[in-house]
N, C-alpha and C positions, 0 to 999 in steps of 0.2 A: 742838965748841961745844954748849952745853946745848940739847937739842931743844925744851924749853919756851920758851926765849928765841927760838929761830928761829921757832917757831909764833906767838909773840906779835908779832914783827915782821911776819911774813907776813900775819897777820890784820889788823894795823893798816893795811897797804896796801889790803886788801880793804875795810875800813871807810871809808877815805878815798875810794876809787873809788865805793863805794855811796852815800856822803853826797853826792858831786857829782851822781851820777845822780838821786838823790832830789830834789835841788834843781831840776834840769832838768825832771823829770817834774812836780813841783809847779807850776813856772812854766807848763807847757803846760796843766795842769788849770785854773789860774786864768784862762787865756785863754778856754777854751771850756766849762769846767764839764761835761766829758763823764764820765758815771758810770763807764764801763768804765776810763777813765784813772785815776779815783780808786781803783777796785779794784786796779788794777795798782800804783799808788803804795803802797797799804796792804800788798800782797803783798811788794813789794821792801823796804818799811820793816821789816816783821817779820823778813825774812831778814837784813837789816842788824843789827837788834837781836839776833838769834840769834848772829851773828858777834861782836857787841860783848860779849855776856856770855861767849862762849867766850874772847875776848881778856881780859876781866876775870878769868876763872878763872886765867889764866896770871899776871896781875899779883898775884893773891892768893897763888899758889904761890911766886912769886919773892920776895915782900916780907914774907911772914908765915911762921909755923910750920906752917900748914896745907899739906898736900901731897896729891898724888893717891895714893889707897890702892887697890891692885888685888888681887883674889882674897884678901881678908882679911875675910870677913863677921863680923858681931858685934863689930867694933871699937868700943870704948866712947869716947865723947867727951861733954863737958859738954852737957847738954840745955838750951840757951838759944835764944831766938828768933833771935839773931844767928848762932849756929852753924847753926841750922836753914836759914837763908837761904844762908850762905856755903858750906856743904857741897853744897847743890843747885846753886849757881853753879859750883863747882869740878868737880862731876861732870856738868856739861852739862845738868842737868835744866831749868834756866830757858831755856837755848838751845832745847831741844826744845819747850818750851811755846810760844815765839814761832813756831817752824816750824809747829806745829799751827794756830795762828791764821792764818798765811799760807795754809795748805791750805784752810781753811774759806772764805776770801775767793777762793781759786782756784776753788772750786766755784761761788761767786756769779758770778765772771767767766765761767766756762764757760756758765752759764745765760744770762747777759746777752748773750753772743756768739751762741749757737746756739738758745736756747729762747725761746718767747714767755711762758712762765710756769713755775712750779716744779711738778715731780712731787712730790706730798706724801710718797709713800713714800721716794723718794730723798732728799728734804730731811730727813725725820726720821732716816733711816739715817745721813746725813752728820753731823748734829748730835749724835746719840746716840753714834756711834763716836768722833767728835771729843771729846765730853765724857769718854768712857772713857779716851782717850789722855791728855787733860790730867790726869784724876784719877790715872792710873797714874804719870804723869811727876812729879807733885808729891807724892803721898801714898805710893805703893808704892815705898818707898826704904829701903835699908839700907846704911849706910856701909861701903864695901869689898866689897859684893856685886856683882861684875862681871857675873854671870849676869843679875841683875835689870836692870842697865844695858843688856845686850845685848837683853833682851826689850823694853826701852823703845825702843831703836833699831828693833827689828823691828816694833813696833806702829806707829811713825810711818812706817816704810817701807811697810807694808801700806796705811795710810791714804793715803799719797802716791800709791801705785800705783793705788788705787781711783779717786782724783780725776783723776790726770794721764793714765793710760793711755787712758781713754775720751775725754778731752780731746784727746789726741794723734791718736787715730783720726779724730775729727771735724775736727780742723785739717788733717790730711793730705787728707781728702776734700774739704774746702773749697778747699785749695790747688790741687788738681787740677781743680776745677770752674770756677774763675774765670780770666778772662783779664787783668783789670786788674792791672798790675805792682805797684801800691801795695798792693792787697789780698793779692796773692800773697806779697809781702814780709812783710806783717803776719802772715798765717797761718803762714808759715815761721818767723818770729822767735818766735812763741809756741810753736811746736813745739820749737824749739831750747831755749827757756827751760824748758819742761816736762821734756824729756829730761835737761837739765843738773841740774835740781833732784832728779830721781829718782837720777841717778848720784851726786849729793852724798851722799845717805843710804846708797846702796849702798857707797860707799867708806868712809864712817864706820863702817858696820856691820862691814865686813871688818876695819878697824883694831881695832874692839872685840873681834872674834873672836880676833885675834892676841894680845890681852891675856889672854883666857880661856885660851889655849893656853900662856901663860907668858911672852909678850913684854912689853915696856914701852910699847907704843903708839907714836904719832907715826911710823908707817911712811910709806912713799911714798903709800899710799892716803889718809892723813890730809890731806896737802898737795894731792893730786889733787882731793879733795872741794872744797876752797876754790877751786881753779882752775875747776871746773865752776860754782861760784857766780858767779865773775867773768864767765864766758862767758854764763851765764844773764842776768845783769844787763845786759850790753852788748847781747845779742841782743834782749831785750825793748825796750830804749830805741831802738836804731838801726833795728830792723825794724818796731816797732809805734808807739811814742810819737811819734817824730820825723816820719815820713812821714804818719802818721794825723792828727797835729795840724796839719801844714802843709796837708793836704788840706782839713780842715774850716775 
C-alpha cells in the first residue's frame, strides 16, 4: 500500500484525537479562565495545526501532480504565489512554522509555572532564535534540496531542546519536592508531554536523514513521531488539564 496514503490515514486519526482534546481543554478554560490552561491550549492547537498541514501535504500529493521531490536541488517550477504556498506545505515547512509557535508558548508556560517574571536575556534569546527558525522555515527554501530540509528540522529540534530540556529539569525537581498527588500528576504529565514533543522532532529528523542517504522516507521513525504526539496530547490533558481544572 502507498506509504503516503497510510501516513494520511494515520495523521487523520491524530487530528481527530487532537480536535477532541482541544475542545475538552477549551471547555475547562472557559470554566476557570486559567492563563496557563490557555497557554497549553495554544500549544496543543499549534501542534494539531502542524499535523493538519502535514496531512494536507499528503492530500496534495495524492490528488495533484505535485509530488515529494527528494535530493534534487534546483528543480524548476512555475514561480506563482500558489506554488510558493503549496510547495512549502508539501515539504512540511508550514508544519514546522506551527511547531515553532507552539515552542514559544511553551516558553511562556514554563515562565508561568516556575517564574515570577521574565528574564530579559532569556526572553530576547527565545524570541530572536524563534524568529530565525521561522525565517529559515519560510524563506530559506529550495525545492528538492533535502539538506536544507534537514537543517530546518535540526533548527527546530535545537529550539525545542533549549525550551523543553530546562522545562523538564524544573518539572522533575518540582515532582520530587511536592507531596500533593494532584500536583505530582500535573508535573509528571507536563514532563511526559515535553519528552514526547522532543522525541517527535528526533524521529522526524532521523526520517529526513534516511532520505538524504537515498531512502524514500516514511520509515518507522515517521510513524513513531506521531505516536509520540498522541502520547504528549493525552499526557497533557489527563495529567494536567483534567485534575487541575477539577481542583480549581
